[in-house]
N, C-alpha and C positions, 0 to 999 in steps of 0.2 A: 458437524463442523463447529469449532469453538466459537462461542459468542464473545468476541473480543471487545476490549475497552474502546470507547469512542475517542476520537482525537479532536481536541478543541481547536487545533490549528485549521483544520479543514472547514469547520463551521464558521470560524472567524473570517477566513478568506472569502468564503462564499457570501457571507452577509455584507462584508465590506464591498465586494464587487457589485452586489445587488444595490446597495446604498448609492454607490458611485453612479451606476446607470440610471436608477430611478430618480434620485434627487437632481441629477443633471438634466434629465428629461423634464421634470416638473419645473425647474427653474427656467429652462429655455422656453418651454411652452408659455409660462406666465410672462416671460420677457417679450416674446413675440406678440402676445395678446395686448401687452401694454404699449408696445411701439411697433405697430404694424407697418408703418411707413419708414422704418429705419433704413438708411443707406448702407452700402457695403461696409464702410468703415465702422459704422455703429454696430453692424452685425458682428464683425470681428471682435469688437470691444465687448459685446454682449456675451459671446462665447467665452472669452477670457474671464469676464466677470462671474459667470455662472460656474465655470470649472474651478475657479479660485474659491468661491464660496462653498461649493460641494466638498472639495478636498479639505478645506478648513474645518467643516463640520465633522468629517470623518476623522480627521486628525485629533480634534478635541474629544470626540466620543471615545476614540481609542485611548487617548491620554488619561481619561478618567475611568477607564476600565469597563466601558459599557458593552464591549464585544466579548468579554470573558463569560464563561459558562455560569459562574457564580452570579454575575449581574443579570443574566438572562433568566435565572431561576427566581430572582426577586422582581416579579412582574411589574408591580405598581411603581416601585422605585426606578426601575429601568426605563419605563415609559415616561415618567415625570422628568427624569434627567435628560433623556433624549429630546423630548419636546422643548425643554428649556434651551438646549443647545441650538435647535432649529429656529426657535423664536428669537433668541438674543442675537445670534449671528445674522439671521435674516433681516431683522429690523435694522441692525447696525449697517449691514450691506446696503439696504435701501436708502439709508441716510447718506452714505458715502458715494452712492452711484453717480450723483451729479458731478463729482470730481473727475469722473471718467467720461463725462459728456453724455451720460445715460440719464435721460429724463423719463423715468418709468411711471411716474404718477402713482395714484393710489391702487391701481389694478394689480401691479406686480406683488406688493406685500400680501394682499389678500389671497392671490393665487398660490404663492409660495407657502404661506402659513397654513392655508386651508388644506391644500393637496398634500403638503408635507406632513401635517399632523395626521391626516388619514393614513398615509403610507406608513408612518412610524408606528401608529397603533396597530395597524393590520399585520405588519411584519413581526413586530415584537410579540404580539399575541400568538402568531403562528409558531415562533421560536419557542415560546413558553410552553405551548401545548405539545410541541415535539420533544422537548427536553425535560419536562417537569418530572418524569419518572426516572430519567437517567441519572440526574445529579444526586438524589437521595440514595440511590443504590450504588453510588461510587463508580459509575461507568465512565466518568471523565477523569478519574484518578489514574495516574501512572502506576502500573503494577510492577513492583520491584522485588527481585529475588536476590538474596544474599548468599554468596558462595564463600564458605569459611566459617570459622567459629572462634571462640576465645575472645581475648581482649580486643583484637583488631576489629572483629565483627561487632562487638558490644559498643566500642567507641563510635563506629560508623552509624549504628542504629541510634545511639543517643544523640549524635549530632543531627541526624535527619529528623528525629522526633522533636527536637528543640528548635528547629528552623521554623520561622514564622511564615504563614500563608502558603505552605507547601502542599500541593494536591497529589499525594502519593499514597499507595497502600503497600506496606511491606508484607508480602505473602508468606514468607518463611525463609528458613535457612537450609542449605545443602552442604554437607561436609562428609568426608570419608572417615574422619576420626570420631570415635565414640569413647572418649575418656575424659579426664578432668580438664584437658586442654580445650575441649569442645563439648560443652554441656548440651543436654537435650532441648533446652530452650534458653533464650536470652531475652530478658524482660518478659514481654508477653508473647514473643514470637517463637514458634516451635521449629525444631528441625524436621524437615519433611522427607529427608532421605539422603542418600549419598549423591555425589556429584553426577554419577552415571544416571541417576533417577531424574535429573533436571530435564533432560531431553524428553522423556515420557511425560513429565508433568507439563512441559510447555506445549505439548500436543493436545493435552486435555483441558488446559486452562490458559487464560490470557496472561502472557508475560511480556512486558514492554522493555524492561531494563534488567540486566544482570550486573551486580556489583561484586567484584572479587575483593573480599576484605581480608587480606593476609599481608604481613610485612613484605614490602618489595624486596627486602634483603634476602628473603627466601626464594632466590631466583629459580632454582631447579623446580621447586614445587609450583611456583607461579606458572612456569612454562608448561608443566604437565597439565595443570588445570585448564589453561587457555587452549591447549591442543585438544582437550576433550569437549570444550563447549563452543568453539569458534563456528561450528556448523549451524548453530541456532540462528534463526532470523530475527535477532533482537540486537539492541545496542549493548555492548559489553564494555564495562569500565572497571578500572582498578582504583580502589580507594587510595588517595594520596595522603591520607591522614597519618598512616603508620610509617610513611617513608622516612628513613633516616637522612636521605639526601634531599635537601630542600631545593626544588626546581624553581624556575621563574614562574611568576603568577600566570603568565600567558600560556604556560604549558598545561594548565589545568582548565577543565570546565567545572562548573559548580552545580550541584543539586542542593538547593537551599544553601546551607553553610558548609556542606561537605565537598572538599576538593576531590576531583576525579581525573584520572589520566585516561584519555580516550584510547581504546585498543581496537575494537571492531565496531563498525556502524551497521545498522540494518541496511540492506542493499537499497531499498527505496524508502525515502521519507514518507510520512503519512500523506503529504500533499501530492508528491509524485506518484505514490501508489493510487491515490484517488484519480488523478488525471489519466494514468495508464488504464485504470479500470473503466472509466467513462469512455475513453477512446476505443478500447477493445470492444465494449458492448455495442457502441454505435456502429462501428465498422462491421462487426459480426452480424448485426441485425440487417443492415443494408445488403451485405453479401448474401445472407440467407434468402432474402427476397429476390435479388437479382439472379441467383443461381438455382432458383426453384425448378426451371426446366431441366437443368443438368442433374439435380438431385433426383427428380422424378424418373429421368431416363436411366440413371445408374440403378435405382431401386428396382425398376422394371426388369432390367437385364439380370440382376442378381436373382430375382424371384423366378424368372423364366428358366434359368439354367439349372437350378437345384432347389430342392425343397428345404423349407426352414425359414426362420425369421430373416428379414432383410437387414436389420440392425444387429450387430454383434456388440455386446457389452462386456467390458473387461475392467477388473479392479487394477488401478495403478496408483503409484505414489504421487501425491499432489503437494501443495505448499506445506512445508514443515512436516513432511512425511505422512500427512493425513491421507487416508485411502479415499479415492474418488472413483466413480464409475464412468469410464470413458466410452463414448459411442463411436462406432465405425460401421461402414458398410461391410457386411459379411463377405469375406474373400475365400473362405474355406468351405468344404463340405460340412454340413451340420454335425454329422456323427464323428468328424475328425477334428473339430475345433478344440483349441487348447486355451481355456480361459485364463490359466495362470502363466502361460508362456514357458512352461517347463522345458519344452523343446522349441528353440527358435526356428522360424521359417528360413529355409535355405533355398538355393537356386534349384529350380526344377522340382520343388517339393510336391509330392503327390497329393498332399492334403489341400492344395490350392486349386480352385476352379479356374477355367479358362478366363471367365470374366474377372475373377479375382486377380489373376496375373496382370491384367491390363490396368485395373484400378489401383493395384498396389504400386505398379511401376510409375504411374502418373500421379500417385497420392490422392486420387479421387476418393479412395476409401476413407480418407481423413475428414472429408467435408462435414459429416454429421457432428464433428466436434465443435462446429460453430454454435451448436446448442449448448455445449459445455461452457463455451465462452460467455454466452448470454446468461447462463446460470451462475457465473462467477467462479467456476471451478478451474477453468483454464484461461490463459491469455492467448492473444493471437501470436505473440512472440515470447519465447522463453525456452528453457531446456525442455526437450521432449519428455513426456511422462513415460516411465518404463514400467513394465509389468512386475509384479512382486517377486516372481521366481525367475526373472530373466538372468541368464548366465553368460559369461565369457570365459574362455579357457578353462571350463569346467567348474567355475566358482561363481557365486552370486556377485553382482556388480559391486556391492559395498564391501565384499570380502577381498576382491582383487584390486580395487582402486582406493587408495588412501584419500580421505576427504570426500568420498563420493556423495554423501548426503548434504554437503554444502551447496550442491546445485539446487536443493529444494528450499533454499532461503527465499526464493521468489516463486510465483506461480509457474507451473509448466506451461508450454505453449504448443500451438499447432505447428509452427515453424520456428527456426532458431538460428543462431550464429553458426552452430556446428553444421546444420543442414545446408546452408548456402555455401559453406566451405568444403563440401563434398563428403561429410561424415554422416551419411544417412544409410539406412538399409541394415544389412546383417552385421552383427557384432561377434563374429566367430573367433576373433583373435583379441588378445589383450591390448594390442596397440589401438584397435578401433574404438574400444570403450574408453581407453585412456585419452584418446584424442577428442572424443565427444565431451568427456568431463572437462578436459582442459579448455575447450572452446566455450563450454557452458559457464565455467567460472570466469573466463575472460569477458563474456557478455555481461555477467552480473557486475563485475568491477567497472565496466565501461558504460553501463546503462544510461540511456537518455531517450527521450521521445524521438529525437532525430535518428538514433540508431535503430529503433523499432521500425520506423517508416522505411529506412534504407533496407532492412532485412525483408520487409514485406514486398518492396519493389524488386528485390533480387530473387525472391523465391521462385517465381515462374521460370526464370532463366536457369536456376539451379535444377529445376525439375526436368529440363531438357537434357541435362547431363545425368541421366538416371542409371548409370552402369552399376551402381551399388544397390539399387532398389529392384525388388522382384516380388 
């Protein structure tokens, strides 16, 4: 699996949330110790006082950049500035407290400053130890691929390199042209291949952003390029620098000083991706524990009916077309198993055991995939992972359905939008795989944590309507 660049947004949000909780707790505990006999009104005022102080501390630290990865890498400076914020705002708040009717005395400042200092030093030391190797290696930098060559690409690269304080790494260029219009390198950045090679490169290396740097006036070429790269799970932007038509400033987003026209966004932002991953693993772990008797019962039934391993492993397409090994309870006779799914299972298939028919119809054979979720290879909800040689209407899925690989812009899942809408089981016709892909892409476009929870709740009811499963 590709070792992807770290996202600073996730670390910042987690640290801010931890600061909010811990500093509020410290302030409140110190306030209670200072005013143990406070009445209800004073208690309300104390809560307001502490929350205001904590939020102000976080706002100031954010304003002077103390949550940024670069600040965390400068350990001594980060701690000194953070302590200064805690001390100055804490002492100022202690002086102003009587105006709110809070007479906290000398106990509150000592508690706030002492416990606050200990907390700041501890957390910033932990952050420094966790990130000290990532920053020098550039794992916090946004990795950018440039599609195009010639003057438009050169102008975009020049603007990016001249932008101040921009944490990016231009990994290289991709262009189909190999002539004077598109040299082998621009400045120090080399051409890494044709546009078709970008997909393979993105599977082997981390790519966060693709910038298409060609004149917008070349409409036909632009559309052809976007059609070939839209399936990638990255942000895709068109450089607005070479546009002859000057749009409103609000139409552009900016990377440093480079104006960009948004075209495609990665389906899940880094923060949403983090939340989904945490929720997936927590629920999967709980489900695995609660379903242990069921798992043991199915495993015993599989083993007693026919010889061979209880678990069947199969290579399938995962996120960004990376191959993953998916676990299932074995539902076929061992000597008739088809690891590549060259021949899809059909109704009354002689390769399927009696126990296999039951667990396939009820989807109990999918339960071992909870382990794949805990390992981070699958999600609970997402497009179902397909075997590498799975076919419909005599052709591989990606050959018969245009845009098929776009469903791999998110992690595949144990259940999904297509499954609860009746599109599970055999894909013996073109319509069935087209409907699956249609629903998968619709799920990706509509994604939210609420939608995931809705699909999880609907899945048991969808299993009762199992006429398409066997």
